[in-house]
Structures are given as structure tokens and as C-alpha cells.
C-alpha positions in Angstrom: 183.6 97.3 95.5 181.4 94.3 94.7 183.8 91.4 94.4 186.4 89.7 96.6 188.7 89.7 93.6 189.4 93.4 92.7 190.4 94.4 89.3 194.1 94.1 88.4 194.5 97.9 88.4 193.3 98.0 92.0 195.9 95.5 93.1 198.6 97.3 91.2 197.5 100.6 92.8 197.6 99.0 96.2 201.1 97.8 95.6 202.2 101.2 94.4 200.7 102.9 97.5 202.4 100.3 99.7 205.7 101.1 98.0 205.2 104.9 98.6 203.9 105.0 102.2 207.2 104.0 103.9 208.9 107.0 102.4 206.2 109.2 104.1 207.0 107.6 107.4 203.9 105.4 107.4 204.2 101.9 108.8 200.6 100.8 109.3 197.1 101.4 107.9 194.1 101.6 110.1 191.0 100.1 108.4 187.8 101.3 110.1 184.0 101.0 109.9 181.3 102.2 112.2 179.1 99.7 114.0 175.4 99.8 114.9 176.2 101.5 118.3 178.1 104.3 116.5 181.5 103.1 117.6 184.3 103.2 115.1 185.9 99.7 115.0 189.3 99.0 113.5 191.6 96.4 112.1 195.1 97.5 111.3 197.6 96.1 108.9 201.3 96.8 108.2 201.9 98.7 104.9 203.3 95.5 103.4 200.0 93.8 103.9 197.9 96.5 102.1 198.0 94.7 98.8 196.6 91.5 100.4 193.9 93.5 102.2 192.8 95.0 98.9 192.8 91.6 97.2 191.4 89.3 99.8 190.1 91.6 102.6 190.8 91.4 106.3 188.7 89.2 108.6 186.2 90.6 111.0 183.3 88.8 112.8 179.8 89.9 112.0 178.9 89.8 115.7 180.2 93.4 115.9 176.8 94.4 114.4 175.4 93.5 117.9 178.1 95.1 120.1 176.9 97.8 122.5 178.8 100.9 123.4 180.4 99.2 126.4 181.5 96.2 124.3 178.9 93.8 125.7 177.1 91.8 123.0 173.4 91.2 122.5 171.8 88.6 120.2 168.6 87.9 118.4 167.0 84.8 116.9 168.2 86.1 113.5 171.8 86.9 114.2 174.7 87.1 116.7 177.0 84.6 118.2 180.5 83.4 117.4 179.9 82.0 113.9 180.8 83.4 110.6 183.3 85.8 109.1 183.3 89.0 107.0 186.0 90.6 105.0 187.0 94.3 105.3 188.1 95.8 102.0 189.8 99.2 102.2 188.7 102.0 99.8 191.9 103.3 98.3 190.2 106.4 97.0 189.8 107.6 100.6 193.2 106.4 102.0 194.7 109.2 104.0 198.1 109.7 105.6 197.2 110.8 109.2 198.7 114.1 110.1 198.0 113.6 113.8 199.1 110.0 114.1 202.7 109.7 112.9 203.4 106.4 111.3 199.8 105.7 110.3 197.5 106.0 107.3 193.8 105.4 107.4 191.1 104.0 105.0 187.4 103.3 105.5 186.3 99.8 104.5 183.3 98.1 102.9 182.3 94.8 104.7 181.8 92.0 102.2 180.9 88.3 102.8 183.5 85.6 102.0 181.6 85.2 98.7 182.5 88.8 97.8 179.1 90.5 98.1 178.2 93.4 100.4 177.2 92.3 103.8 173.5 93.1 104.4 174.5 95.1 107.5 177.3 97.1 105.9 176.1 100.7 106.4 178.7 102.1 104.0 177.5 99.8 101.2 173.9 100.7 102.0 174.7 104.4 101.7 176.4 103.8 98.4 173.3 102.0 97.1 171.1 104.9 98.1 173.4 107.4 96.3 173.3 105.2 93.2 169.5 105.2 93.4 169.6 109.0 93.4 172.0 109.0 90.4 169.5 106.8 88.6 167.0 109.6 88.9 169.5 112.1 87.6 170.2 113.5 91.0 173.3 113.9 93.2 173.7 115.0 96.8 176.2 117.2 98.5 176.6 116.5 102.2 178.5 117.5 105.3 178.4 116.9 109.1 179.1 119.6 111.7 181.1 118.2 114.5 180.7 119.6 118.1 183.0 118.4 120.8 184.2 119.4 124.3 187.8 119.5 125.6 188.6 118.2 129.1 191.7 118.8 131.2 191.1 116.0 133.7 191.7 112.2 133.8 188.8 111.0 136.0 185.3 110.1 135.2 184.0 113.7 135.7 184.3 116.6 133.2 186.7 119.5 133.7 186.4 122.0 130.9 189.8 122.7 129.3 189.0 126.4 128.8 187.0 128.9 130.8 186.2 131.6 128.3 182.6 132.5 127.4 180.5 130.8 124.7 181.7 131.9 121.2 184.3 134.1 123.0 187.7 134.9 121.7 189.1 134.1 125.2 188.3 130.5 124.7 190.0 130.4 121.3 193.1 132.0 122.8 193.1 129.4 125.6 193.2 126.6 123.1 195.0 128.5 120.3 197.7 126.0 119.7 195.3 123.1 119.6 192.9 124.8 117.1 195.8 126.0 114.9 197.1 122.4 114.7 193.6 121.2 113.9 193.5 123.5 110.9 197.0 122.4 109.8 196.1 118.7 110.1 192.9 119.0 108.2 194.7 120.8 105.4 197.4 118.1 105.3 194.7 115.5 105.0 192.8 117.2 102.3 189.8 118.1 104.4 188.6 121.6 103.6 187.4 123.5 106.7 184.7 126.1 106.6 185.1 127.2 110.2 186.2 126.2 113.7 185.0 128.1 116.7 184.0 128.0 120.4 180.5 126.8 121.0 177.9 127.3 123.7 178.6 124.7 126.3 181.6 124.7 128.7 184.7 123.7 126.9 182.8 123.2 123.7 184.0 123.8 120.1 182.7 123.0 116.6 184.4 122.3 113.3 182.5 122.6 110.1 184.0 121.0 107.0 183.2 121.3 103.3 180.4 119.4 101.6 181.2 116.4 99.3 179.3 113.3 98.2 177.5 111.5 101.0 179.8 108.5 101.3 182.9 110.7 101.4 181.1 113.0 103.9 180.4 110.1 106.2 184.0 109.0 105.8 185.1 112.5 106.6 183.0 112.5 109.8 185.0 109.5 111.0 188.4 110.9 109.9 187.8 114.3 111.4 186.9 112.9 114.8 189.8 110.5 114.7 192.1 113.4 114.0 190.6 115.6 116.7 191.0 112.8 119.3 194.7 112.3 118.3 195.4 116.0 118.6 193.7 116.3 121.9 195.8 113.5 123.3 199.0 115.2 122.0 198.0 118.3 124.0 197.2 116.4 127.2 193.5 116.9 126.7 190.5 114.5 126.6 187.8 115.0 124.0 184.2 113.9 124.0 181.7 113.9 121.2 179.0 112.4 123.4 175.5 113.8 122.9 175.3 114.8 126.6 178.5 115.4 128.4 176.7 116.9 131.4 173.0 116.1 132.0 170.9 119.2 131.8 173.4 121.1 129.7 173.7 121.8 126.0 175.0 118.7 124.3 177.1 117.9 121.3 175.3 117.8 118.0 176.3 116.3 114.6 174.1 118.5 112.4 173.8 117.2 108.9 173.7 119.5 105.8 172.3 118.3 102.5 171.6 119.7 99.1 170.1 118.1 96.0 171.6 118.7 92.6 170.7 118.0 89.0 172.9 118.8 86.0 175.2 121.0 88.0 172.3 123.1 89.5 171.6 123.3 93.2 167.8 122.5 93.4 167.6 124.4 96.8 168.6 127.7 95.3 167.5 127.8 91.7 163.7 127.3 91.9 160.6 129.3 92.2 159.2 127.7 95.4 159.7 129.1 98.9 163.2 130.3 99.5 164.4 129.4 96.1 163.6 125.7 96.2 162.5 123.8 93.1 159.6 121.4 93.4 162.0 118.4 93.8 164.0 120.2 96.5 160.8 120.9 98.4 159.7 117.3 98.0 163.1 116.1 99.2 162.8 118.3 102.3 159.2 117.2 102.9 160.2 113.5 102.7 162.9 114.0 105.3 160.6 116.0 107.6 157.9 113.3 107.4 160.4 110.5 108.3 162.3 112.2 111.1 160.3 110.5 113.9 161.0 107.1 112.4 164.6 108.0 111.9 165.2 108.9 115.5 166.4 105.4 116.3 169.3 106.1 113.9 169.8 109.9 114.2 169.6 110.0 118.1 170.4 106.4 119.0 171.8 106.5 122.5 170.2 107.0 125.9 172.6 110.0 126.1 170.9 111.4 123.0 167.6 111.9 124.9 169.4 114.0 127.5 170.5 116.4 124.7 167.0 116.6 123.1 165.7 119.5 125.2 163.5 122.4 123.9 165.2 125.8 123.6 168.6 124.2 123.3 168.9 124.4 119.5 168.7 120.6 119.3 165.8 120.5 116.9 163.4 118.5 119.1 160.3 119.3 117.1 159.5 117.7 113.7 158.9 121.0 111.9 160.8 123.2 109.5 161.7 126.9 109.2 163.8 129.3 107.3 167.0 129.8 109.3 165.1 128.6 112.4 167.5 126.9 114.7 164.9 125.3 117.0 163.3 123.4 114.1 164.5 119.9 113.4 164.8 120.9 109.7 166.3 124.2 108.9 166.2 125.7 105.4 169.5 127.5 104.9 169.7 130.2 102.2 172.7 132.1 103.3 174.1 135.3 101.9 172.8 137.0 98.8 175.2 136.4 95.9 176.0 132.7 96.7 172.5 131.4 97.4 172.2 129.5 94.1 175.1 127.3 95.1 175.1 127.5 98.9 171.4 126.9 99.9 170.9 123.7 101.7 169.0 121.8 104.4 170.3 121.4 107.9 169.0 118.5 110.0 169.6 119.6 113.6 168.4 116.7 115.6 171.3 114.4 114.7 174.1 113.7 117.2 177.5 112.0 117.0 176.6 108.8 118.7 175.0 107.9 115.4 176.6 105.9 112.7 177.0 108.6 109.9 176.5 106.1 107.1 173.2 105.0 108.5 172.2 108.7 109.1 172.9 109.7 105.5 171.3 106.5 104.1 168.1 107.1 106.1 167.8 110.8 105.3 168.5 110.4 101.6 166.1 107.5 101.3 163.4 109.5 102.9 164.2 112.5 100.8 164.1 110.5 97.6 160.8 109.0 98.7 159.5 112.5 99.0 160.6 113.3 95.5 159.0 110.2 94.1 155.7 111.2 95.8 155.9 114.8 95.0 155.4 115.9 98.7 155.1 119.5 99.7 156.2 121.1 102.9 153.6 122.1 105.5 153.4 125.6 107.0 156.8 126.8 108.2 157.5 127.6 111.8 159.1 130.8 113.0 160.6 131.3 116.5 160.8 128.6 119.2 158.1 125.9 118.9 158.2 125.3 122.6 156.2 128.5 123.1 153.1 126.7 121.7 150.8 124.7 123.9 150.3 121.0 123.2 147.0 121.7 121.5 148.5 124.4 119.3 151.4 122.2 118.3 148.8 119.5 117.3 146.7 122.0 115.4 149.9 123.1 113.5 150.8 119.5 112.8 154.0 119.8 114.8 155.1 116.6 116.6 157.9 116.4 119.2 160.5 113.9 118.2 160.8 110.8 120.3 162.6 111.4 123.6 162.5 107.9 124.9 163.8 104.6 123.5 160.3 103.1 123.5 158.9 105.9 121.4 161.9 105.9 119.1 161.7 102.2 118.4 157.9 102.3 118.0 158.3 104.9 115.2 161.3 103.0 113.7 159.6 99.6 113.5 156.6 101.1 111.8 158.9 102.2 109.0 161.6 99.6 109.1 161.1 98.4 105.5 163.7 100.9 104.3 166.5 99.1 106.2 166.0 95.4 105.5 165.2 92.7 108.0 168.6 92.0 109.4 169.8 95.5 109.7 166.5 96.6 111.3 166.8 93.7 113.7 170.4 94.7 114.7 169.3 98.3 115.2 166.4 97.4 117.4 168.5 94.8 119.4 171.4 97.3 120.1 169.0 100.1 121.1 167.1 97.8 123.4 170.5 96.6 124.8 171.6 100.2 125.6 168.2 100.9 127.1 168.5 97.9 129.4 172.0 98.9 130.5 170.8 102.3 131.6 167.6 101.1 133.3 167.2 102.8 136.7 170.1 105.1 136.2 169.8 108.9 136.8 170.4 111.4 134.0 173.8 112.2 135.6 174.7 108.5 135.6 173.6 108.1 132.0 175.8 111.1 130.9 178.7 109.6 132.8 178.3 106.2 131.2 178.7 107.6 127.7 180.9 110.6 128.3 184.2 109.1 127.3 182.8 106.4 124.9 182.0 108.9 122.1 
């Protein structure tokens, strides 16, 4: 959407949808976007106002670009404060009747100015532009986000796992059988294809993996899936957390990203003659992402809680290296099973967590990958096994760099490569990250984990 005056067919479609929704028991539509701190913000309208929202947008202050995770607000000399207004325009293509929130539908929004042009800090509009740039090169991308979460049975600030079975154990699935079954039913009702749902490593932890789609829809899906999981957890008297570090020192929640590059219906990661079936463009795409990972840390692992998760030998991808099916590398080349490799091969970026804005994550990774394609980059030597077994000198000799694990290091790498974001968006990212850092100054790891445990 590029105009505050949508085409007549969009208005007619909105009116038709608004006419149909009450018969489905829907009374309101939640309009959401994700802010710089990774928080999903919402304005809701009654079904009767959907047509107006599509035509004129719904008001929202631009100051939310500078909100922190605790709802405090920072400011810079470039932006912030009480002035101004933006308009939220729902994307009818993604409008979904919510299976776990009776009476509600949901739609992601694009944030436009009052003049009808995309707001410079609208991460969804930014991602769409990057996808369009890929299309201009004859390329398309398939994308998905793995969502890890923990279930809690308490109501205090501490964490009480809602199941006691072992990691990946059937006991844990039995203990939360009704919840997991309703998750599958809700996703099917909402048109979200699920690849798998299973118990994960940490206490009370599960993961849901959904099917790949285009990057904008994949980011939308990340928001929708988490919203659905949260609603279902509440229905079953549970609390849910997607925080990168629920308990300091433990295995955290990741938001691993899967990407594949396509041209003319062919998956470039499984139809080439380079290593593991990659074409030259697929390898260059991977190499561009790998090169940019330190600079993207401020987007991919944005929270002080993120740094608690980034521990070696925790499958968190803390080293900027790549490997074939190597789960300790930040970039994993996935080839999968013989017989489906031509279509299923992809890249997994393991260092991403769910405190991140998924639209910014995809925009950064795709921009870096396309830059690699333009420059014809090649991947360095691959890594096998756990990189933490190497000494610092051997890591350096192999060209393996640990990803930033402090806010200062993260922002130093980010600002050195901030041109891909634009001045105002880069300014907002830095301001919010500095604000979160200041909030956590002097706090212990346990206190940091507690501060974000029930925010994400």
C-alpha cells in the first residue's frame, strides 16, 4: 500500500469482509505492528470501522519507535516527543479470524504518514522494499521463523515449568497434550501450515516450526503464531514466555530464521554445483549474510536478555561461521533428506531470538544476502563440530569471530554498517538499544532475565 486513498476495489473488499465477519462471531479487528524494541503494539477497531481503517488508516503516534520494553520512552535530537501522527493501514490479504481469541480477527499494518507515504521507520514497508529489490534481480525468497517458548504454571515473577518431562521426551508432550493439540487445530484454522511441534531442551520448553512463505508473510506469521500461542496458554491457565533468556545460565528461546533463494521456480540452494548443491548466487547470498552477522547483532539479538542466551555450546550460534548441518555455527547450511533436497535445502540463521522485530530481521538478512550476490562473494572454509573447542588464536587464524555479546560491541558493529537502514531508523535502533542497556546497568544476570521474562 502506497497511498492513503486505496483503490476502490480495496474499499469494496473491506466492506464485504466487514459484512461477513459478524456471521463468523467476529466483533473486532486487532491491527498490529512490531516496534523497535520487538514489542507487538496494537490498535483495535470494531468490525464496522474496518472500511474506514482501510480507507483512511488508524492514528498512532510515531513516538512508539522510541518505546522501550518497559514502556518508558527515549528520545534523540532527530526524533521523539509528543508531536506528529501516523496512520495504520491494515493488510487485508493477511486478515485472519483468530481461532484462539473468540470475537476477534487480526491484520498486520503498514505505517504511513498523513500524506500517504510509508513512514521511514516502518519495518514492514522496509522489508517489502527489500523483497521488491530481490524481485528486480529475478530472485524470490522463501522464509520461516522457528518459535521456541516455555510454559509456566505460576503467577509470580519467578518461572515454574508447566511440565516436568525430559528434553524432547514424550512425557512432556503427554503433560501438555491438550494444549499442543489445540495449537495444531488453531494453526490449521488460521491457515498456518505447521511442520512440527515438539518439546525442546530447556525446562518447560517447546518449539513450533511453521511452513515457509514469502518474507513479509513469514514475519506476519511470526507475530500471529506467538499471539495465538499466548492466547491458548491463557486458556489453559498457563503463562508463556518467548524471552531469549527465561533463566540466566540456561538454554534460552531462539527464533531461528530459515531462508532460501529462488529463481524461475528453482531453489538455488539445492540445484547448483557448488558445495552442498548451492549455485554461485546461493553461496554468495549465504556469504553476504555471514559477513554481515556481527553488524546485524543489534537487530537479531537486540535485548540485554539476548546476551544471556548467547553462550557457547548452547546451539545459539554465537560464532560468525558456517557449517553443513552444524548447529553451533551461526549460519547452518541445511540440505535435509535425499529426494527432497532440490526443494528443501535452505539456510538457517541460528543466532536470532524472539526479542527481535521479525520485519527488521528479515530486512537485514535479505539486504546482506543480496549484497553478497551483487559482489559475488564466496563462503570461507566451513566449520565442523563446536567452534568453542578452538583457542582464541586458532579462531582468529580460521577467520572465525565471536558475535557481539555486549551492547557496546553490538552497537559498534551496527553503526559501522548503518547505511542499510537509513538515518532515522538507525537512530531509533541505537537509541532504544542504549535505553535498554541503561535500564539494566548494574543488574545481575538473574535480574536481567527476570526483567524481560514476561515481557516477551
